[in-house]
N, CA and C of each residue as an Amber inpcrd file, in Angstrom:
protein
   411
 -42.1180000 -26.3570000  -9.4460000 -43.1670000 -25.6720000  -8.7550000
 -43.6540000 -24.5060000  -9.5700000 -44.9030000 -24.4230000  -9.5760000
 -45.5580000 -23.3610000 -10.3210000 -45.9470000 -22.2460000  -9.3520000
 -45.6310000 -20.9900000  -9.7270000 -46.0370000 -19.8840000  -8.8500000
 -47.4000000 -19.3810000  -9.2830000 -48.2280000 -19.1830000  -8.3060000
 -49.5840000 -18.7190000  -8.5700000 -49.7170000 -17.3220000  -7.9890000
 -50.1640000 -16.4240000  -8.8120000 -50.3590000 -15.0370000  -8.3520000
 -51.8390000 -14.7890000  -8.1840000 -52.2020000 -14.4460000  -6.9770000
 -53.6080000 -14.1780000  -6.7020000 -53.7610000 -12.6680000  -6.5650000
 -54.5260000 -12.1030000  -7.4330000 -54.7480000 -10.6480000  -7.3990000
 -55.8370000 -10.2890000  -6.4120000 -55.6520000  -9.1790000  -5.7760000
 -56.6510000  -8.7200000  -4.8080000 -57.3850000  -7.5220000  -5.3920000
 -58.6400000  -7.5490000  -5.2600000 -59.4570000  -6.4250000  -5.7210000
 -59.8610000  -5.6380000  -4.4870000 -59.5420000  -4.3620000  -4.5100000
 -59.8540000  -3.4990000  -3.3740000 -60.9520000  -2.5350000  -3.8020000
 -61.9910000  -2.5100000  -3.0310000 -63.0970000  -1.5950000  -3.3160000
 -62.8530000  -0.3150000  -2.5120000 -62.4760000   0.7470000  -3.1950000
 -62.1670000   2.0080000  -2.5150000 -63.4020000   2.8600000  -2.2790000
 -64.5190000   2.4890000  -2.8230000 -65.7310000   3.3010000  -2.6410000
 -66.1620000   3.3340000  -1.1800000 -65.9220000   2.2590000  -0.4440000
 -66.2650000   2.2350000   0.9790000 -65.3520000   3.1740000   1.7370000
 -64.0720000   3.1700000   1.3920000 -63.1150000   4.0350000   2.0750000
 -63.4530000   5.5010000   1.8420000 -63.8400000   5.8500000   0.6460000
 -64.1770000   7.2440000   0.3410000 -65.4020000   7.6940000   1.1290000
 -66.3610000   6.8170000   1.2820000 -67.5770000   7.1910000   1.9990000
 -67.2980000   7.4150000   3.4770000 -66.2870000   6.7240000   4.0300000
 -66.0010000   6.8400000   5.4470000 -64.9880000   7.9320000   5.7560000
 -64.2790000   8.4690000   4.7580000 -63.2950000   9.5140000   5.0240000
 -64.0050000  10.8020000   5.4310000 -63.3490000  11.6110000   6.2560000
 -64.0050000  12.8420000   6.7090000 -64.2810000  13.7620000   5.5240000
 -65.4520000  14.3410000   5.5190000 -65.8440000  15.2150000   4.4180000
 -65.1280000  16.5540000   4.5410000 -64.6360000  17.0460000   3.4390000
 -64.0070000  18.3630000   3.4100000 -65.1220000  19.3820000   3.1920000
 -65.2640000  20.3290000   4.1300000 -66.3720000  21.2790000   3.9850000
 -66.1820000  22.1560000   2.7460000 -67.2800000  22.3950000   2.0730000
 -67.2320000  23.2530000   0.9020000 -67.1700000  24.6970000   1.3480000
 -66.5930000  25.5400000   0.5080000 -66.4930000  26.9600000   0.7940000
 -67.8930000  27.5550000   0.8250000 -68.2050000  28.2300000   1.9230000
 -69.5380000  28.8040000   2.0530000 -69.5860000  30.1510000   1.3540000
 -70.6650000  30.4030000   0.6880000 -70.9160000  31.6980000   0.0730000
 -71.8950000  32.4350000   0.9820000 -71.5180000  33.5970000   1.4100000
 -72.3830000  34.3690000   2.2940000 -72.9530000  35.5580000   1.5310000
 -74.1870000  35.8670000   1.8200000 -74.8260000  37.0060000   1.1590000
 -74.2370000  38.2960000   1.7190000 -74.4220000  39.3690000   0.9840000
 -73.9350000  40.6730000   1.4440000 -74.6180000  41.0410000   2.7570000
 -75.9020000  40.7450000   2.8690000 -76.6270000  41.0600000   4.1110000
 -76.0480000  40.2880000   5.2950000 -75.6760000  39.0230000   5.0700000
 -75.1080000  38.2170000   6.1480000 -73.7240000  38.7410000   6.5400000
 -72.9200000  39.1080000   5.5530000 -71.5990000  39.6840000   5.8460000
 -71.7550000  40.9660000   6.6550000 -72.7150000  41.8040000   6.2380000
 -72.9510000  43.0670000   6.9390000 -73.3690000  42.8100000   8.3830000
 -74.2520000  41.8180000   8.6200000 -74.6800000  41.4980000   9.9990000
 -73.4870000  41.0390000  10.8460000 -72.6230000  40.2100000  10.2690000
 -71.4510000  39.7190000  11.0120000 -70.5290000  40.8850000  11.3490000
 -70.2800000  41.7490000  10.3760000 -69.4130000  42.9130000  10.6170000
 -70.0100000  43.8120000  11.6900000 -71.3050000  44.0550000  11.6290000
 -71.9380000  44.9280000  12.6190000 -71.8550000  44.3470000  14.0230000
 -71.8420000  43.0160000  14.1320000 -71.6360000  42.3880000  15.4560000
 -70.2550000  42.7350000  15.9980000 -69.2520000  42.8000000  15.1130000
 -67.8920000  43.0980000  15.5650000 -67.7260000  44.5530000  15.9650000
 -68.6320000  45.4230000  15.5280000 -68.5210000  46.8510000  15.8300000
 -69.1570000  47.2220000  17.1660000 -69.8350000  46.2800000  17.7920000
 -70.4490000  46.5400000  19.0990000 -69.3540000  46.7390000  20.1440000
 -69.6600000  47.5470000  21.1390000 -68.6950000  47.8180000  22.2010000
 -68.2710000  46.5230000  22.8820000 -66.9780000  46.3090000  23.0070000
 -66.4400000  45.1360000  23.6880000 -66.4410000  43.8620000  22.8600000
 -66.8410000  43.9370000  21.6030000 -66.8900000  42.7310000  20.7570000
 -65.4900000  42.3390000  20.3100000 -65.2700000  41.0460000  20.1710000
 -64.0060000  40.5060000  19.6880000 -64.2350000  39.9620000  18.2800000
 -63.4390000  40.4470000  17.3190000 -63.5810000  39.9870000  15.9350000
 -63.3570000  38.4770000  15.8740000 -62.3540000  37.9860000  16.5660000
 -62.0500000  36.5510000  16.5370000 -63.2200000  35.7290000  17.0850000
 -63.8190000  36.1990000  18.1730000 -64.9250000  35.4670000  18.7850000
 -66.1510000  35.4700000  17.8750000 -66.4660000  36.6280000  17.2920000
 -67.6210000  36.7130000  16.3870000 -67.3860000  35.8270000  15.1670000
 -66.1580000  35.8730000  14.6280000 -65.8310000  35.0450000  13.4580000
 -66.0010000  33.5650000  13.7820000 -65.4980000  33.1470000  14.9310000
 -65.5910000  31.7390000  15.3430000 -67.0480000  31.3210000  15.4910000
 -67.8660000  32.1970000  16.0450000 -69.2880000  31.9030000  16.2250000
 -69.9730000  31.6000000  14.8930000 -69.5530000  32.3110000  13.8560000
 -70.1810000  32.1510000  12.5430000 -69.4020000  31.2070000  11.6210000
 -68.3300000  30.5920000  12.1200000 -67.5560000  29.6600000  11.3150000
 -66.7910000  30.3310000  10.1950000 -66.2850000  31.5370000  10.4560000
 -65.5540000  32.3110000   9.4550000 -64.1610000  32.5980000   9.9970000
 -63.1810000  32.6590000   9.1180000 -61.8330000  33.0330000   9.5090000
 -61.8270000  34.5120000   9.8920000 -61.1310000  34.8510000  10.9770000
 -61.0940000  36.2370000  11.4520000 -60.5150000  37.1790000  10.3960000
 -59.5270000  36.7210000   9.6280000 -58.9580000  37.5710000   8.5800000
 -60.0130000  37.9300000   7.5420000 -60.9110000  37.0020000   7.2570000
 -61.9890000  37.2730000   6.3030000 -62.9230000  38.3420000   6.8540000
 -63.2090000  38.2860000   8.1550000 -64.0850000  39.2810000   8.7730000
 -63.4230000  40.6580000   8.7340000 -62.1150000  40.7270000   8.9560000
 -61.4120000  42.0130000   8.8560000 -61.5200000  42.5730000   7.4360000
 -61.4350000  41.7080000   6.4350000 -61.6060000  42.1500000   5.0470000
 -63.0210000  42.6870000   4.8230000 -64.0150000  42.0010000   5.3660000
 -65.3970000  42.4740000   5.2460000 -65.5750000  43.8170000   5.9540000
 -64.8670000  44.0180000   7.0680000 -64.9470000  45.3090000   7.7710000
 -64.4260000  46.4450000   6.8960000 -63.3360000  46.1700000   6.1710000
 -62.8090000  47.1950000   5.2520000 -63.8340000  47.5110000   4.1640000
 -64.4670000  46.4830000   3.6240000 -65.4970000  46.6850000   2.6030000
 -66.6900000  47.4510000   3.1850000 -67.0460000  47.1330000   4.4140000
 -68.1670000  47.7870000   5.0900000 -67.8950000  49.2810000   5.2340000
 -66.6840000  49.6110000   5.6950000 -66.3230000  51.0230000   5.8740000
 -66.3070000  51.7760000   4.5500000 -65.9850000  51.0710000   3.4710000
 -65.9590000  51.6870000   2.1470000 -67.3600000  51.7560000   1.5350000
 -68.3700000  51.2230000   2.2450000 -69.7340000  51.2500000   1.7470000
 -70.0310000  50.1900000   0.7100000 -69.2140000  49.1410000   0.6620000
 -69.3720000  48.1190000  -0.3650000 -70.1210000  46.8800000   0.1140000
 -70.7060000  46.9550000   1.3100000 -71.5290000  45.8390000   1.7910000
 -72.9850000  46.2830000   1.9330000 -73.3710000  47.2130000   1.1090000
 -74.7670000  47.6310000   1.0850000 -75.1400000  48.6340000   2.1540000
 -74.2300000  48.9470000   3.0660000 -74.5100000  49.9490000   4.0900000
 -74.2600000  51.3380000   3.5330000 -74.5440000  52.3380000   4.3140000
 -74.2870000  53.7040000   3.8940000 -72.8300000  54.0180000   4.1530000
 -72.0610000  54.3820000   3.1090000 -70.6520000  54.6770000   3.3290000
 -70.4920000  55.9210000   4.1860000 -69.4630000  55.8930000   5.0150000
 -69.1500000  57.0450000   5.8440000 -70.1870000  57.3220000   6.9130000
 -70.8900000  56.3020000   7.3840000 -71.8700000  56.5270000   8.4350000
 -71.1680000  57.0150000   9.6910000 -71.8280000  57.8780000  10.4050000
 -71.2510000  58.4730000  11.6020000 -71.5740000  57.6040000  12.7970000
 -70.5570000  57.3090000  13.5800000 -70.7580000  56.5470000  14.8040000
 -70.6060000  57.5250000  15.9660000 -71.6510000  57.6690000  16.7560000
 -71.6110000  58.6070000  17.8620000 -70.9460000  57.9720000  19.0680000
 -70.1580000  58.7580000  19.7490000 -69.4690000  58.3050000  20.9450000
 -70.0360000  59.0530000  22.1520000 -70.0740000  58.4170000  23.3130000
 -70.5650000  59.1260000  24.5000000 -69.5950000  60.2480000  24.8830000
 -70.1480000  61.3860000  25.2750000 -69.3340000  62.5550000  25.6150000
 -69.7620000  63.0650000  26.9760000 -68.7760000  63.4180000  27.8050000
 -69.0650000  64.0830000  29.0700000 -68.3070000  65.4040000  29.0930000
 -68.9440000  66.4220000  29.6260000 -68.3250000  67.7390000  29.7100000
 -68.0490000  68.0140000  31.1800000 -66.7900000  68.3370000  31.4770000
 -66.4080000  68.6190000  32.8560000 -65.8890000  70.0460000  32.9570000
 -66.1310000  70.6590000  34.0970000 -65.6010000  72.0000000  34.3460000
 -64.0890000  71.9010000  34.4950000 -63.3550000  72.9200000  34.0630000
 -61.9000000  72.8800000  34.2250000 -61.5230000  72.7900000  35.6980000
 -60.4620000  72.0260000  35.9880000 -60.0570000  71.8180000  37.3810000
 -59.4630000  73.0810000  37.9980000 -58.7530000  73.8710000  37.2210000
 -58.1950000  75.1310000  37.7270000 -58.4700000  76.2240000  36.7050000
 -58.7400000  77.4190000  37.1680000 -58.9670000  78.5090000  36.2220000
 -57.6610000  78.8550000  35.5040000 -57.7420000  79.3760000  34.2890000
 -56.5200000  79.7220000  33.5720000 -55.7640000  80.8320000  34.2930000
 -54.4500000  80.7420000  34.2250000 -53.6020000  81.7440000  34.8720000
 -53.7740000  83.0870000  34.1610000 -53.8140000  84.1980000  34.9190000
 -54.0350000  85.5110000  34.2970000 -52.9240000  85.9210000  33.3400000
 -51.6820000  85.4140000  33.5350000 -50.5790000  85.8290000  32.6670000
 -50.6060000  85.1450000  31.2900000 -51.4600000  84.1410000  31.1180000
 -51.5590000  83.4490000  29.8300000 -52.2830000  84.3500000  28.8320000
 -51.9280000  84.2560000  27.5750000 -52.6320000  85.0530000  26.5610000
 -54.1030000  84.6440000  26.4940000 -54.9660000  85.5770000  26.1750000
 -56.4050000  85.3450000  26.1500000 -56.7870000  84.2860000  25.1250000
 -56.1140000  84.2190000  24.0050000 -56.4440000  83.2540000  22.9620000
 -56.2350000  81.8320000  23.4700000 -55.1180000  81.5680000  24.1230000
 -54.8200000  80.2260000  24.6010000 -55.7850000  79.8010000  25.7090000
 -56.1120000  80.7090000  26.6300000 -56.9790000  80.3310000  27.7370000
 -58.4170000  80.1170000  27.2830000 -58.8210000  80.7530000  26.2110000
 -60.1890000  80.5890000  25.7290000 -60.3750000  79.2990000  24.9340000
 -59.2830000  78.6920000  24.4800000 -59.4140000  77.5280000  23.6120000
 -59.7400000  76.2550000  24.3670000 -59.3210000  76.0870000  25.6100000
 -59.6620000  74.9310000  26.4150000 -58.8890000  73.6850000  26.0470000
 -59.4320000  72.5370000  26.4630000 -58.7780000  71.2530000  26.2270000
 -59.8360000  70.1910000  25.9600000 -59.4500000  69.1820000  25.1990000
 -60.3190000  68.0420000  24.9150000 -59.5790000  66.7960000  25.3770000
 -60.2500000  65.9470000  26.1750000 -59.6590000  64.7010000  26.6460000
 -60.5920000  63.5740000  26.2130000 -60.0890000  62.6610000  25.3680000
 -60.9080000  61.5940000  24.7920000 -60.3930000  60.2490000  25.2920000
 -61.3030000  59.4020000  25.7870000 -60.9520000  58.0510000  26.2080000
 -61.7030000  57.0640000  25.3320000 -60.9730000  56.1970000  24.6220000
 -61.5590000  55.1480000  23.7810000 -60.9070000  53.8340000  24.1810000
 -61.5630000  53.0810000  25.0310000 -60.9710000  51.8230000  25.4880000
 -59.6800000  52.0940000  26.2310000 -58.5790000  51.5480000  25.6980000
 -57.2770000  51.7470000  26.3430000 -56.5670000  52.9840000  25.8190000
 -57.0560000  53.5910000  24.7510000 -56.4090000  54.7610000  24.1660000
 -56.9730000  56.0410000  24.7750000 -56.1040000  57.0170000  24.9620000
 -56.5220000  58.3190000  25.4530000 -55.8500000  59.3870000  24.6050000
 -56.6140000  60.4240000  24.2810000 -56.0930000  61.5470000  23.4960000
 -56.4130000  62.8220000  24.2540000 -55.4350000  63.6670000  24.4050000
 -55.6520000  64.9750000  25.0520000 -55.1900000  66.0470000  24.0850000
 -56.1060000  66.9570000  23.7630000 -55.8180000  68.0410000  22.8370000
 -55.9580000  69.3410000  23.6150000 -54.8840000  70.1140000  23.6410000
 -54.9050000  71.3900000  24.3510000 -54.6940000  72.5150000  23.3480000
 -55.3180000  73.6440000  23.6330000 -55.1950000  74.7830000  22.7240000
 -56.0710000  74.5710000  21.5010000 -55.8030000  75.3300000  20.4710000
 -56.5970000  75.1800000  19.2530000 -56.0410000  74.0280000  18.4250000
 -56.9150000  73.2710000  17.8150000 -56.5020000  72.1080000  17.0160000
 -57.2000000  72.1650000  15.6660000 -56.5150000  71.6860000  14.6630000
 -57.0770000  71.6110000  13.3190000 -58.1880000  70.5550000  13.3180000
 -59.4240000  70.9110000  12.9700000 -60.5330000  69.9400000  13.0010000
 -60.2890000  68.7100000  12.1270000 -59.6560000  68.8640000  10.9850000
 -59.4010000  67.6980000  10.1310000 -58.3970000  66.7500000  10.7850000
 -57.4330000  67.2880000  11.5210000 -56.4710000  66.4480000  12.2330000
 -57.1710000  65.6860000  13.3620000 -58.0430000  66.3660000  14.0970000
 -58.7900000  65.7070000  15.1750000 -59.6510000  64.5910000  14.6040000
 -60.3210000  64.8360000  13.4720000 -61.1560000  63.8120000  12.8370000
 -60.3210000  62.6020000  12.4310000 -59.1390000  62.8440000  11.8440000
 -58.2800000  61.7540000  11.4070000 -57.8270000  60.9150000  12.6020000
 -57.4680000  61.5510000  13.7060000 -57.0370000  60.8260000  14.9040000
 -58.1910000  59.9700000  15.4480000 -59.3900000  60.5460000  15.5350000
 -60.5340000  59.7990000  16.0610000 -60.9000000  58.6320000  15.1690000
 -60.8540000  58.8220000  13.8590000 -61.1800000  57.7180000  12.9450000
 -60.1720000  56.5840000  13.0650000 -58.9000000  56.9250000  13.2280000
 -57.8920000  55.8700000  13.3510000 -58.0240000  55.1100000  14.6650000
 -58.4840000  55.7720000  15.7250000 -58.6650000  55.1080000  17.0090000
 -59.9320000  54.2630000  17.0500000 -60.9770000  54.6940000  16.3650000
 -62.2520000  53.9800000  16.4700000 -62.3530000  52.8040000  15.5310000
 -61.4670000  52.6420000  14.6160000 -61.6980000  51.5100000  13.7510000
 -60.5350000  50.9390000  13.1300000
């Protein structure tokens, strides 16, 4: 008996055309990155939700936020973000036995989302700025 070997030819070009396409890495312009970052800075915005909307990984958006704050996305570095402020009268007058310096300094109570900061007496302005910057961003 003679053995006969029949070779099979497989055309893989059809298989390649039907396989799911791997998306190419998108290149975003600086203006587009800046717009996405600015969406995340809106009150109540979720970085993850904004990233998902634009088809970007949230970690990438956080990196763009760091670049934005450093002024490397074409925006003005160190831009000031204004926060709403309310001024309330003190609930109780200062006690007469307190030193005049302490009673004249007052108190500052700041609410940012879930964070609250209360500063009583005199405070170093650079320390207050550092605390506010760390809470706001």
